[in-house]
N, C-alpha and C positions, 0 to 999 in steps of 0.2 A: 726786214727786221734781220739782224744777225744775232748770233749768240752772245755777243758782248752787250746788245742792247736789252737782255732779258735780266730783270732784277735777280739779285743773287738769292732772296728768299723763295722765288719760284723755282730756281735751280735746285735749291735744297729740297724743295717738295718732290721735284722731277727725279732727284737722286734718291730719296727715300722710297719712291715708288719702284724705281728700277731695282733697288736692293731687295724689296719685298718680293717682286716678281721673280729675281734670281733665286731667292729662299724657296719660293713656291715651285719653280722648275727643279730645284734640287730635291725638294720633297717628293715631287712626282718621280723622279728618277729613282730616289730610294725606295719609294712604294712599288715601283716596277721591279726592283731587286728582291723586295720583300715577297712580291707575289710570285716571282720565280722560284724563291726559296720554298714557300708554301707549296708551290706545285711539285717541286722535288721531293720535300717531306711527304706529300700525299701519295707520291708513286712508292716511296721507300717504306711508308707507314706500316701497312700489312706485313711486310717481311719482318720489319723491326719489332712490331708488336708480337708477332708469332714467336720470335726469338726470345723476347722478353718473358712471355707466358711460359715458354719451355723451361727457361732458366729458373724462373720463380717456382715452377712445379718441382724441378730438381732439388732446389734449396729447400723446399717445404718437405719432400720425400726424406732428405737426409736429416731433417729434424732441427734445422737451424732456427725456425720460428719458435718450436717448443722451447729450444734452449734459450733463445732470447727472452721468451716470456718468463721462464724460470729465473733467468738473470735478474730481470726486472724485479720479481718478487724478492729476491736476495737483497738487491739494492734498497728496495723499500724496507725490509727488516732492518738492514743496517742504518738507514736514516731515521727510522722511528726508535731504535735502540741506542743510538749514540748522538751526543750533542757536539757542538762546535769544540768544547774543551777537550772532549775524548779524542776528536780527530787531531787536534793540535798536539796531544800527547803521543798519539799514534805517529805523527809526523816527526817528532822529536826522536823516536826509536826506531824508525825505518831502516836506518843504516845497520843497527845491531840486529834487527830481525832479519835482514837480508844476508847479513854474514852468517848467522845461526842458520839460515836455510841453505845457503851454499854448503855449509859443512854437513848438514843432514843428508843433502842430496848427492854426496859422494857416494860412488859404487859400493865401498865397503860398509858404510852406513846404512844405505839402502838394503844391502844383503843382511845385515844384522837386524834390522826392522822386520824384514820378511821372515827371518828365522824366529824372531820373537812372537810375531803373529801367528806363525804356524805353530810354535809351541803352545800359545795360549788357546787356540782353537782345539788342539789335541788334548790340552788338560780339561777344557769345557766338555769335550765328548767323554772323557774318562770319568767325569762326576756322575754319569748315568750308571756305570758298573761298580764304581767303588763302594767299599762297605761304609756303614754308618760310623764305624769306630775309626777314630784317627790312628795312624800308624804309631806302634810303640817306639819308644827310644831305641830299643834294640834293632827294630826294622830300619830306622833312620840311619843308625850306625853301620848296618850291613850295606846300605847304599853308598856309604862312603868308600867302599871297596871299588866302585865303579871309577876309573879314571876321569871319565867325562864329567861325572858329578863333582869330582874333586876340582878339576879345572873350572868347571862353571861356578863353584862357590868361590874360588879363588878370584876370579874376574868380578863376580858380583861384590866381594867384600872390598877389592881394589877400588872399584867404581864408587861404592858407599863411602870409602875413605877419602877419594877424590873430591865428591861433592861436599863432605863435611868439611874438608881442609879448605875449600874456596868459600864456603858460606857460613862457617862457623863463626862463634864469638872470638877465636884466635886467628882468624884469616889475615889480620895486619895488612889488608888492602893486597894480598896476593891474588893473582888470577891465573897464574900458570898452574898447570896440572903436575902433581907431584910424579915423579919418575916411578914406574912400577918397581916394587920390591920383589926380589927373587922369591918364587914359591917352591924352593925345595923340600920345605916341610910338608907340603901336599903331594909330593910326586911318589913317595913310596907307597907301598901296600899297606892299608890297615887291615890286620888280622883279628 
């Protein structure tokens, strides 16, 4: 009997069996590779595990896990206090907020904020030793002799004017900050 004498349906069955056998041999070869990989990992395992444990200890010592836990608490408060509409509104204003943040983080603004915080702390400490009576108008007028007081008042008044111009009822859509007016009237000594 020759190969040409075998019916084709039997050849198809034989071909299917050869294909299955080939697949099984491939699987055994892959299994051998996997077993080699497992053996390699088993040899490296203790060193890798020790390295991972050391790294986790260092991360814990630096406080990353406590920080992450606190961040999850903050995220939880945000989720419980804001709804989807709030987040959409926030998204609409992100660019404006980032521009404002960029302005605030400029070195001169940070220095100004630092001076303001220091002044507020100093004034808070001064509350303990100041008298119950408010200063008289005469005492306030005497403080006007100090050039720093006059300079600070001029800056505060200019800042208040800038805020009022931009947001007041007569703003007319203006967003630019008015140019500072000369403060020659506050530079001379008041006697």
